[in-house]
Steps between C-alpha positions, in 0.01 A plus 500: 500500500606389850637170384479163662754394772754761415493454126580869461818447704589197292452701183739767630765267649468192290461141615869454585509784754174384652630143536819629665295704749284197572802273558662761725177534698478124548865485611440783748195318634697180559780696669243648739342159564842344566588781743163462674552127559862552602382734776210276604712185511788661685397285796661207320837647599411369845542146376848555357635474855344159559467330161782419263786540746814290453508424871174537695483710813495297820173470688428765759335459837257707700796631698654633177175675413484651850860618463412672172191659654712638784777621268294680234280783634314550171449158346512301825154606624362465148628143481351420842164637387500304176593184692199554729272552201562144378284372787199680354553321169533161668185550708311626195608196298394263777162666546433525126594139433297370794193704414482424129592134547223473760245659269605268216477197729157602625346559159684270258666229708748459216859439619665673205257790535594536866871504412455754221276718716752481784785602270299790359394602851864498613604715204223751565560489875870571476430799273234632735723441803793682342272789408382522861865496613578769244249731666555380858875565491476776237737316267380717213723775640817296455645259247535162673713363216759772569529387863545138393756598238690710753505199732640282220773757430582512870502120529722465194748755635503332840551148367766607250682691774486193726631280218781743424585525868488123533732453202736766634523327838573173322790659312643644822495154660689356204778757539 
């Protein structure tokens, strides 16, 4: 009586209606999946400022970073904190590589094993170091990529303004 896998619905609607509902359900599922990945990969917008430009941004110095930190009360301190957190990753990579390469050298004495163990130790160490920095500086409360992106916007505006000002001064000298 109950039917098998909705056979009673199929008998009422017919196979065409059921196929249309199935196709619409699959389309809706893929729309939701596409939207999910669009939200999760929104961080790739960060790279649009640096990759694929017609003319690359000029290099910045530590003085430029300090100027941004002083000029932006919200993202300046966040950028300073994320810059300090890189040291944790570097120390973690160094410790991880040294430790695992040493263990591999002690037990296997194989040069390629030491190199592979060192590389794996560095990869694990940098992840562990960045996780320590995440908790040490409470980076989980902010979005470090937003601070970096804000700096890139600021740097682009500053360099374009300097270029425009430089070109304007050149035109004045010609007149």
